[in-house]
SENUBA-94351 format. One record per residue: x, y, z of N, C-alpha, C, CB in turn. Coordinates in pm, whole numbers, plus 50000, padded with zeros to 5 digits. Glycine has a CB too. Example, Ala and Ser with C-alpha at 12.3 -4.5 7.8 and 13.67 -1.06 7.14 Angstrom:
BEGIN
{nu:51319; nv:49431; nw:50780; cau:51230; cav:49550; caw:50780; cu:51320; cv:49670; cw:50780; cbu:51131; cbv:49553; cbw:50905};
{nu:51285; nv:49775; nw:50708; cau:51367; cav:49894; caw:50714; cu:51290; cv:50003; cw:50787; cbu:51408; cbv:49940; cbw:50572};
This chain:
BEGIN
{nu:45038; nv:80523; nw:93402; cau:45024; cav:80624; caw:93299; cu:45163; cv:80677; cw:93268; cbu:44927; cbv:80738; cbw:93343};
{nu:45195; nv:80692; nw:93141; cau:45328; cav:80737; caw:93100; cu:45343; cv:80887; cw:93124; cbu:45352; cbv:80704; cbw:92951};
{nu:45467; nv:80935; nw:93135; cau:45488; cav:81080; caw:93153; cu:45430; cv:81162; cw:93038; cbu:45637; cbv:81109; cbw:93166};
{nu:45440; nv:81110; nw:92916; cau:45386; cav:81183; caw:92801; cu:45234; cv:81194; cw:92812; cbu:45425; cbv:81113; cbw:92669};
{nu:45170; nv:81086; nw:92855; cau:45026; cav:81087; caw:92872; cu:44985; cv:81186; cw:92981; cbu:44975; cbv:80946; cbw:92906};
{nu:45061; nv:81191; nw:93088; cau:45032; cav:81286; caw:93195; cu:45046; cv:81429; cw:93145; cbu:45126; cbv:81263; cbw:93315};
{nu:45148; nv:81456; nw:93064; cau:45167; cav:81591; caw:93008; cu:45050; cv:81629; cw:92917; cbu:45299; cbv:81599; cbw:92930};
{nu:45006; nv:81536; nw:92835; cau:44892; cav:81565; caw:92746; cu:44766; cv:81592; cw:92826; cbu:44869; cbv:81448; cbw:92649};
{nu:44745; nv:81513; nw:92931; cau:44627; cav:81533; caw:93015; cu:44633; cv:81668; cw:93084; cbu:44614; cbv:81421; cbw:93120};
{nu:44750; nv:81703; nw:93138; cau:44767; cav:81833; caw:93204; cu:44746; cv:81946; cw:93105; cbu:44905; cbv:81843; cbw:93268};
{nu:44800; nv:81932; nw:92985; cau:44784; cav:82036; caw:92883; cu:44637; cv:82050; cw:92844; cbu:44869; cbv:82004; cbw:92758};
{nu:44568; nv:81939; nw:92829; cau:44426; cav:81943; caw:92792; cu:44344; cv:82011; cw:92900; cbu:44373; cbv:81801; cbw:92768};
{nu:44373; nv:81982; nw:93027; cau:44301; cav:82045; caw:93137; cu:44330; cv:82195; cw:93142; cbu:44338; cbv:81980; cbw:93270};
{nu:44454; nv:82232; nw:93118; cau:44491; cav:82373; caw:93118; cu:44419; cv:82446; cw:93004; cbu:44643; cbv:82389; cbw:93105};
{nu:44419; nv:82389; nw:92885; cau:44352; cav:82451; caw:92771; cu:44203; cv:82464; cw:92799; cbu:44375; cbv:82370; cbw:92642};
{nu:44143; nv:82363; nw:92857; cau:44001; cav:82368; caw:92889; cu:43972; cv:82478; cw:92990; cbu:43953; cbv:82233; cbw:92942};
{nu:44055; nv:82490; nw:93093; cau:44036; cav:82594; caw:93195; cu:44053; cv:82733; cw:93135; cbu:44134; cbv:82573; cbw:93311};
{nu:44155; nv:82752; nw:93053; cau:44179; cav:82882; caw:92991; cu:44066; cv:82916; cw:92896; cbu:44314; cbv:82883; cbw:92916};
{nu:44020; nv:82818; nw:92819; cau:43910; cav:82840; caw:92726; cu:43783; cv:82878; cw:92800; cbu:43887; cbv:82716; cbw:92640};
{nu:43755; nv:82809; nw:92909; cau:43636; cav:82840; caw:92989; cu:43644; cv:82982; cw:93043; cbu:43621; cbv:82740; cbw:93106};
{nu:43760; nv:83022; nw:93090; cau:43777; cav:83158; caw:93141; cu:43760; cv:83260; cw:93029; cbu:43916; cbv:83174; cbw:93207};
{nu:43815; nv:83230; nw:92913; cau:43802; cav:83321; caw:92798; cu:43657; cv:83336; cw:92756; cbu:43887; cbv:83271; cbw:92680};
{nu:43587; nv:83224; nw:92746; cau:43446; cav:83229; caw:92707; cu:43362; cv:83303; cw:92811; cbu:43391; cbv:83087; cbw:92687};
{nu:43391; nv:83282; nw:92939; cau:43318; cav:83350; caw:93045; cu:43343; cv:83501; cw:93039; cbu:43357; cbv:83294; cbw:93183};
{nu:43466; nv:83540; nw:93017; cau:43501; cav:83681; caw:93007; cu:43435; cv:83744; cw:92886; cbu:43653; cbv:83699; cbw:93000};
{nu:43437; nv:83674; nw:92773; cau:43377; cav:83725; caw:92650; cu:43226; cv:83743; cw:92669; cbu:43405; cbv:83629; cbw:92533};
{nu:43163; nv:83650; nw:92736; cau:43018; cav:83658; caw:92757; cu:42982; cv:83765; cw:92859; cbu:42964; cbv:83522; cbw:92803};
{nu:43067; nv:83786; nw:92959; cau:43037; cav:83882; caw:93065; cu:43067; cv:84025; cw:93024; cbu:43115; cbv:83847; cbw:93189};
{nu:43160; nv:84047; nw:92933; cau:43202; cav:84182; caw:92897; cu:43088; cv:84269; cw:92843; cbu:43311; cbv:84174; cbw:92793};
{nu:43004; nv:84222; nw:92750; cau:42895; cav:84307; caw:92702; cu:42796; cv:84343; cw:92811; cbu:42822; cbv:84239; cbw:92588};
{nu:42764; nv:84251; nw:92902; cau:42671; cav:84279; caw:93009; cu:42728; cv:84384; cw:93103; cbu:42638; cbv:84150; cbw:93086};
{nu:42857; nv:84375; nw:93135; cau:42921; cav:84471; caw:93223; cu:42922; cv:84609; cw:93158; cbu:43063; cbv:84426; cbw:93256};
{nu:42945; nv:84616; nw:93028; cau:42947; cav:84743; caw:92957; cu:42810; cv:84809; cw:92958; cbu:42996; cbv:84724; cbw:92814};
{nu:42704; nv:84730; nw:92947; cau:42568; cav:84785; caw:92946; cu:42531; cv:84845; cw:93080; cbu:42467; cbv:84678; cbw:92908};
{nu:42576; nv:84787; nw:93190; cau:42538; cav:84835; caw:93322; cu:42632; cv:84941; cw:93376; cbu:42531; cbv:84720; cbw:93419};
{nu:42748; nv:84960; nw:93315; cau:42846; cav:85053; caw:93368; cu:42816; cv:85197; cw:93331; cbu:42984; cbv:85016; cbw:93318};
{nu:42757; nv:85224; nw:93217; cau:42735; cav:85361; caw:93173; cu:42592; cv:85406; cw:93185; cbu:42779; cbv:85377; cbw:93032};
{nu:42572; nv:85538; nw:93161; cau:42436; cav:85590; caw:93167; cu:42358; cv:85559; cw:93041; cbu:42438; cbv:85740; cbw:93190};
{nu:42423; nv:85566; nw:92926; cau:42356; cav:85543; caw:92798; cu:42400; cv:85412; cw:92737; cbu:42384; cbv:85658; cbw:92702};
{nu:42377; nv:85399; nw:92607; cau:42421; cav:85277; caw:92539; cu:42572; cv:85262; cw:92547; cbu:42376; cbv:85279; cbw:92391};
{nu:42616; nv:85140; nw:92560; cau:42758; cav:85113; caw:92573; cu:42828; cv:85134; cw:92440; cbu:42782; cbv:84970; cbw:92624};
{nu:42946; nv:85195; nw:92448; cau:43028; cav:85211; caw:92328; cu:43093; cv:85077; cw:92295; cbu:43136; cbv:85321; cbw:92347};
{nu:43114; nv:85052; nw:92169; cau:43177; cav:84927; caw:92127; cu:43321; cv:84924; cw:92177; cbu:43171; cbv:84909; cbw:91973};
{nu:43359; nv:84813; nw:92233; cau:43496; cav:84796; caw:92280; cu:43587; cv:84776; cw:92161; cbu:43509; cbv:84678; cbw:92379};
{nu:43711; nv:84828; nw:92167; cau:43802; cav:84807; caw:92055; cu:43835; cv:84660; cw:92039; cbu:43929; cbv:84889; cbw:92073};
{nu:43848; nv:84616; nw:91915; cau:43880; cav:84476; caw:91887; cu:44026; cv:84450; cw:91920; cbu:43850; cbv:84441; cbw:91740};
{nu:44059; nv:84330; nw:91967; cau:44197; cav:84296; caw:91991; cu:44276; cv:84301; cw:91860; cbu:44209; cbv:84157; cbw:92055};
{nu:44408; nv:84313; nw:91872; cau:44494; cav:84322; caw:91754; cu:44474; cv:84202; cw:91663; cbu:44639; cbv:84333; cbw:91795};
{nu:44465; nv:84082; nw:91720; cau:44442; cav:83961; caw:91641; cu:44307; cv:83906; cw:91679; cbu:44556; cbv:83854; cbw:91663};
{nu:44202; nv:83954; nw:91614; cau:44067; cav:83919; caw:91653; cu:44030; cv:83775; cw:91622; cbu:43969; cbv:84010; cbw:91587};
{nu:44109; nv:83702; nw:91540; cau:44075; cav:83564; caw:91506; cu:44080; cv:83475; cw:91629; cbu:44170; cbv:83511; cbw:91398};
{nu:44160; nv:83512; nw:91729; cau:44170; cav:83430; caw:91850; cu:44064; cv:83469; cw:91953; cbu:44309; cbv:83445; cbw:91911};
{nu:43995; nv:83579; nw:91931; cau:43902; cav:83629; caw:92031; cu:43757; cv:83592; cw:92002; cbu:43914; cbv:83777; cbw:92040};
{nu:43730; nv:83532; nw:91890; cau:43592; cav:83502; caw:91852; cu:43563; cv:83355; cw:91876; cbu:43566; cbv:83539; cbw:91704};
{nu:43493; nv:83322; nw:91986; cau:43462; cav:83182; caw:92011; cu:43373; cv:83125; cw:91901; cbu:43394; cbv:83167; cbw:92147};
{nu:43410; nv:83009; nw:91852; cau:43328; cav:82943; caw:91751; cu:43336; cv:83004; cw:91614; cbu:43189; cbv:82943; cbw:91795};
{nu:43442; nv:83077; nw:91586; cau:43458; cav:83139; caw:91454; cu:43470; cv:83034; cw:91345; cbu:43580; cbv:83229; cbw:91452};
{nu:43530; nv:82923; nw:91378; cau:43554; cav:82817; caw:91280; cu:43438; cv:82719; cw:91278; cbu:43686; cbv:82743; cbw:91310};
{nu:43408; nv:82666; nw:91158; cau:43299; cav:82570; caw:91145; cu:43352; cv:82443; cw:91079; cbu:43182; cbv:82629; cbw:91063};
{nu:43288; nv:82332; nw:91111; cau:43324; cav:82207; caw:91049; cu:43203; cv:82118; cw:91035; cbu:43432; cbv:82136; cbw:91130};
{nu:43217; nv:82012; nw:90954; cau:43108; cav:81918; caw:90932; cu:43155; cv:81779; cw:90975; cbu:43063; cbv:81918; cbw:90784};
{nu:43071; nv:81710; nw:91050; cau:43104; cav:81574; caw:91095; cu:43099; cv:81481; cw:90975; cbu:43005; cbv:81526; cbw:91208};
{nu:43209; nv:81408; nw:90952; cau:43217; cav:81316; caw:90838; cu:43227; cv:81170; cw:90882; cbu:43336; cbv:81353; cbw:90751};
{nu:43212; nv:81145; nw:91012; cau:43212; cav:81007; caw:91063; cu:43076; cv:80945; cw:91031; cbu:43241; cbv:81003; cbw:91217};
{nu:43075; nv:80842; nw:90948; cau:42949; cav:80782; caw:90901; cu:42859; cv:80731; cw:91014; cbu:42979; cbv:80667; cbw:90807};
{nu:42918; nv:80681; nw:91121; cau:42838; cav:80629; caw:91233; cu:42823; cv:80729; cw:91346; cbu:42901; cbv:80501; cbw:91286};
{nu:42856; nv:80854; nw:91322; cau:42847; cav:80956; caw:91425; cu:42982; cv:80977; cw:91491; cbu:42741; cbv:80919; cbw:91530};
{nu:42998; nv:81091; nw:91556; cau:43124; cav:81130; caw:91619; cu:43107; cv:81135; cw:91770; cbu:43172; cbv:81265; cbw:91566};
{nu:43190; nv:81063; nw:91841; cau:43186; cav:81062; caw:91987; cu:43264; cv:81182; cw:92040; cbu:43244; cbv:80929; cbw:92045};
{nu:43204; nv:81257; nw:92129; cau:43268; cav:81372; caw:92192; cu:43332; cv:81327; cw:92322; cbu:43166; cbv:81487; cbw:92217};
{nu:43449; nv:81382; nw:92353; cau:43527; cav:81339; caw:92470; cu:43552; cv:81455; cw:92565; cbu:43661; cbv:81279; cbw:92425};
{nu:43586; nv:81420; nw:92691; cau:43618; cav:81524; caw:92789; cu:43764; cv:81566; cw:92785; cbu:43583; cbv:81477; cbw:92928};
{nu:43848; nv:81494; nw:92712; cau:43989; cav:81528; caw:92690; cu:44023; cv:81489; cw:92546; cbu:44084; cbv:81455; cbw:92793};
{nu:44130; nv:81545; nw:92490; cau:44163; cav:81514; caw:92350; cu:44236; cv:81381; cw:92333; cbu:44247; cbv:81625; cbw:92293};
{nu:44169; nv:81274; nw:92370; cau:44223; cav:81139; caw:92353; cu:44109; cv:81039; cw:92349; cbu:44323; cbv:81105; cbw:92466};
{nu:44128; nv:80931; nw:92275; cau:44023; cav:80827; caw:92265; cu:43999; cv:80756; cw:92397; cbu:44061; cbv:80725; cbw:92160};
{nu:44097; nv:80758; nw:92486; cau:44084; cav:80688; caw:92614; cu:44003; cv:80767; cw:92716; cbu:44221; cbv:80659; cbw:92670};
{nu:43971; nv:80892; nw:92685; cau:43896; cav:80974; caw:92782; cu:43747; cv:80941; cw:92777; cbu:43919; cbv:81124; cbw:92754};
{nu:43677; nv:80996; nw:92874; cau:43535; cav:80967; caw:92891; cu:43451; cv:81027; cw:92776; cbu:43486; cbv:81022; cbw:93026};
{nu:43361; nv:80948; nw:92721; cau:43267; cav:80996; caw:92618; cu:43160; cv:81080; cw:92688; cbu:43201; cbv:80876; cbw:92539};
{nu:43135; nv:81201; nw:92635; cau:43037; cav:81289; caw:92698; cu:42924; cv:81329; cw:92603; cbu:43105; cbv:81413; cbw:92751};
{nu:42928; nv:81279; nw:92482; cau:42823; cav:81312; caw:92387; cu:42851; cv:81251; cw:92252; cbu:42807; cbv:81462; cbw:92374};
{nu:42762; nv:81276; nw:92158; cau:42778; cav:81224; caw:92022; cu:42710; cv:81319; cw:91925; cbu:42718; cbv:81081; cbw:92010};
{nu:42768; nv:81330; nw:91806; cau:42709; cav:81411; caw:91700; cu:42683; cv:81323; cw:91579; cbu:42801; cbv:81531; cbw:91663};
{nu:42574; nv:81345; nw:91508; cau:42542; cav:81263; caw:91391; cu:42623; cv:81305; cw:91268; cbu:42393; cbv:81272; cbw:91359};
{nu:42632; nv:81216; nw:91172; cau:42695; cav:81243; caw:91043; cu:42628; cv:81365; cw:90981; cbu:42685; cbv:81119; cbw:90948};
{nu:42711; nv:81457; nw:90930; cau:42658; cav:81575; caw:90864; cu:42632; cv:81694; cw:90954; cbu:42534; cbv:81541; cbw:90795};
{nu:42644; nv:81675; nw:91086; cau:42620; cav:81786; caw:91179; cu:42724; cv:81895; cw:91157; cbu:42623; cbv:81735; cbw:91327};
{nu:42681; nv:82019; nw:91167; cau:42772; cav:82133; caw:91157; cu:42810; cv:82173; cw:91300; cbu:42706; cbv:82254; cbw:91078};
{nu:42941; nv:82187; nw:91323; cau:42991; cav:82221; caw:91457; cu:43066; cv:82353; cw:91452; cbu:43081; cbv:82109; cbw:91513};
{nu:43068; nv:82422; nw:91564; cau:43149; cav:82542; caw:91580; cu:43272; cv:82503; cw:91661; cbu:43068; cbv:82658; cbw:91650};
{nu:43388; nv:82546; nw:91616; cau:43515; cav:82504; caw:91673; cu:43586; cv:82625; cw:91733; cbu:43605; cbv:82436; cbw:91566};
{nu:43635; nv:82609; nw:91857; cau:43708; cav:82717; caw:91923; cu:43855; cv:82717; cw:91883; cbu:43695; cbv:82705; cbw:92075};
{nu:43921; nv:82600; nw:91894; cau:44063; cav:82591; caw:91861; cu:44103; cv:82444; cw:91850; cbu:44150; cbv:82663; cbw:91969};
{nu:44232; nv:82419; nw:91819; cau:44279; cav:82281; caw:91807; cu:44404; cv:82260; cw:91892; cbu:44308; cbv:82247; cbw:91659};
{nu:44426; nv:82132; nw:91929; cau:44546; cav:82091; caw:92004; cu:44595; cv:81960; cw:91947; cbu:44516; cbv:82079; cbw:92156};
{nu:44717; nv:81920; nw:91988; cau:44764; cav:81785; caw:91959; cu:44718; cv:81696; cw:92072; cbu:44920; cbv:81780; cbw:91943};
{nu:44670; nv:81577; nw:92037; cau:44623; cav:81483; caw:92136; cu:44651; cv:81342; cw:92090; cbu:44473; cbv:81501; cbw:92163};
{nu:44570; nv:81249; nw:92136; cau:44587; cav:81111; caw:92095; cu:44558; cv:81092; cw:91947; cbu:44497; cbv:81021; cbw:92176};
{nu:44636; nv:81010; nw:91882; cau:44622; cav:80988; caw:91738; cu:44497; cv:80904; cw:91707; cbu:44747; cbv:80919; cbw:91683};
{nu:44424; nv:80947; nw:91606; cau:44307; cav:80874; caw:91555; cu:44331; cv:80853; cw:91406; cbu:44172; cbv:80953; cbw:91583};
{nu:44356; nv:80729; nw:91369; cau:44384; cav:80696; caw:91228; cu:44494; cv:80786; cw:91169; cbu:44257; cbv:80707; cbw:91145};
{nu:44599; nv:80810; nw:91246; cau:44712; cav:80888; caw:91200; cu:44699; cv:81039; cw:91214; cbu:44736; cbv:80857; cbw:91060};
{nu:44587; nv:81088; nw:91264; cau:44566; cav:81232; caw:91282; cu:44563; cv:81260; cw:91432; cbu:44433; cbv:81280; cbw:91213};
{nu:44658; nv:81341; nw:91482; cau:44663; cav:81368; caw:91626; cu:44606; cv:81504; cw:91664; cbu:44806; cbv:81359; cbw:91673};
{nu:44532; nv:81568; nw:91574; cau:44469; cav:81696; caw:91606; cu:44329; cv:81674; cw:91661; cbu:44464; cbv:81787; cbw:91481};
{nu:44296; nv:81754; nw:91762; cau:44163; cav:81749; caw:91824; cu:44109; cv:81892; cw:91830; cbu:44170; cbv:81685; cbw:91968};
{nu:43979; nv:81906; nw:91812; cau:43913; cav:82035; caw:91816; cu:43835; cv:82050; cw:91946; cbu:43820; cbv:82054; cbw:91695};
{nu:43847; nv:82169; nw:92007; cau:43764; cav:82204; caw:92122; cu:43640; cv:82272; cw:92066; cbu:43841; cbv:82297; cbw:92225};
{nu:43525; nv:82214; nw:92090; cau:43401; cav:82267; caw:92033; cu:43355; cv:82389; cw:92112; cbu:43292; cbv:82160; cbw:92032};
{nu:43297; nv:82483; nw:92042; cau:43255; cav:82610; caw:92102; cu:43104; cv:82614; cw:92120; cbu:43301; cbv:82728; cbw:92015};
{nu:43048; nv:82505; nw:92169; cau:42903; cav:82500; caw:92188; cu:42863; cv:82508; cw:92335; cbu:42847; cbv:82373; cbw:92127};
{nu:42959; nv:82535; nw:92422; cau:42930; cav:82545; caw:92565; cu:42955; cv:82416; cw:92642; cbu:42789; cbv:82586; cbw:92585};
{nu:42978; nv:82306; nw:92572; cau:42999; cav:82177; caw:92640; cu:43146; cv:82153; cw:92674; cbu:42948; cbv:82064; cbw:92554};
{nu:43236; nv:82229; nw:92613; cau:43380; cav:82210; caw:92629; cu:43421; cv:82069; cw:92591; cbu:43423; cbv:82240; cbw:92774};
{nu:43354; nv:82014; nw:92492; cau:43383; cav:81878; caw:92445; cu:43493; cv:81881; cw:92342; cbu:43257; cbv:81812; cbw:92387};
{nu:43567; nv:81772; nw:92336; cau:43673; cav:81755; caw:92237; cu:43627; cv:81656; cw:92132; cbu:43805; cbv:81707; cbw:92303};
{nu:43664; nv:81683; nw:92006; cau:43629; cav:81594; caw:91896; cu:43752; cv:81576; cw:91809; cbu:43509; cbv:81651; cbw:91813};
{nu:43774; nv:81453; nw:91762; cau:43889; cav:81426; caw:91676; cu:43874; cv:81499; cw:91543; cbu:43904; cbv:81274; cbw:91653};
{nu:43980; nv:81569; nw:91504; cau:43980; cav:81641; caw:91376; cu:43975; cv:81544; cw:91258; cbu:44105; cbv:81731; cbw:91365};
{nu:44007; nv:81418; nw:91283; cau:44003; cav:81316; caw:91178; cu:43863; cv:81304; cw:91118; cbu:44048; cbv:81180; cbw:91233};
{nu:43762; nv:81331; nw:91199; cau:43624; cav:81312; caw:91155; cu:43545; cv:81442; cw:91143; cbu:43554; cbv:81222; cbw:91250};
{nu:43617; nv:81555; nw:91132; cau:43551; cav:81684; caw:91109; cu:43619; cv:81751; cw:90990; cbu:43556; cbv:81776; cbw:91236};
{nu:43541; nv:81783; nw:90889; cau:43593; cav:81852; caw:90770; cu:43573; cv:82002; cw:90792; cbu:43522; cbv:81803; cbw:90639};
{nu:43681; nv:82079; nw:90782; cau:43673; cav:82225; caw:90799; cu:43593; cv:82285; cw:90686; cbu:43814; cbv:82288; cbw:90806};
{nu:43500; nv:82374; nw:90720; cau:43418; cav:82441; caw:90621; cu:43474; cv:82577; cw:90584; cbu:43275; cbv:82457; cbw:90672};
{nu:43547; nv:82638; nw:90674; cau:43604; cav:82769; caw:90650; cu:43756; cv:82757; cw:90663; cbu:43546; cbv:82875; cbw:90750};
{nu:43814; nv:82842; nw:90743; cau:43956; cav:82834; caw:90772; cu:43983; cv:82715; cw:90865; cbu:44007; cbv:82966; cbw:90836};
{nu:44107; nv:82671; nw:90867; cau:44148; cav:82567; caw:90962; cu:44165; cv:82635; cw:91098; cbu:44282; cbv:82493; cbw:90916};
{nu:44110; nv:82578; nw:91206; cau:44118; cav:82642; caw:91337; cu:44261; cv:82669; cw:91385; cbu:44047; cbv:82556; cbw:91439};
{nu:44276; nv:82776; nw:91463; cau:44405; cav:82811; caw:91520; cu:44438; cv:82719; cw:91638; cbu:44406; cbv:82959; cbw:91564};
{nu:44564; nv:82722; nw:91679; cau:44608; cav:82642; caw:91795; cu:44559; cv:82708; cw:91923; cbu:44765; cbv:82627; cbw:91798};
{nu:44522; nv:82628; nw:92019; cau:44476; cav:82678; caw:92150; cu:44592; cv:82743; cw:92224; cbu:44416; cbv:82564; cbw:92235};
């Protein structure tokens, strides 16, 4: 394995771990707020840049005619962990640079709880373009 490939793999694992921690914290925060006080929990102040704090804020549509293979890392050589049909709407957490697919090296981390990666080459953004992880 080349040094560049090792760096990409390490970066992908780090992004996945950080994303998992962020999603876990985001999911646990409302429950903790409900049990901490006597009455209804007050709304927590939003972060300064709330676009990075909303898991799955971005949406896209699968445009791969034969379906889109989901991967455990942002590269075609990684293990396939699922598939989405043509036309499926996906929620996207963020994007990274990964292995090139037909000249596009961007990959999206899906925000559906599977922590799967999908090539941006085969997902058309429906709203804003996702932010970098």
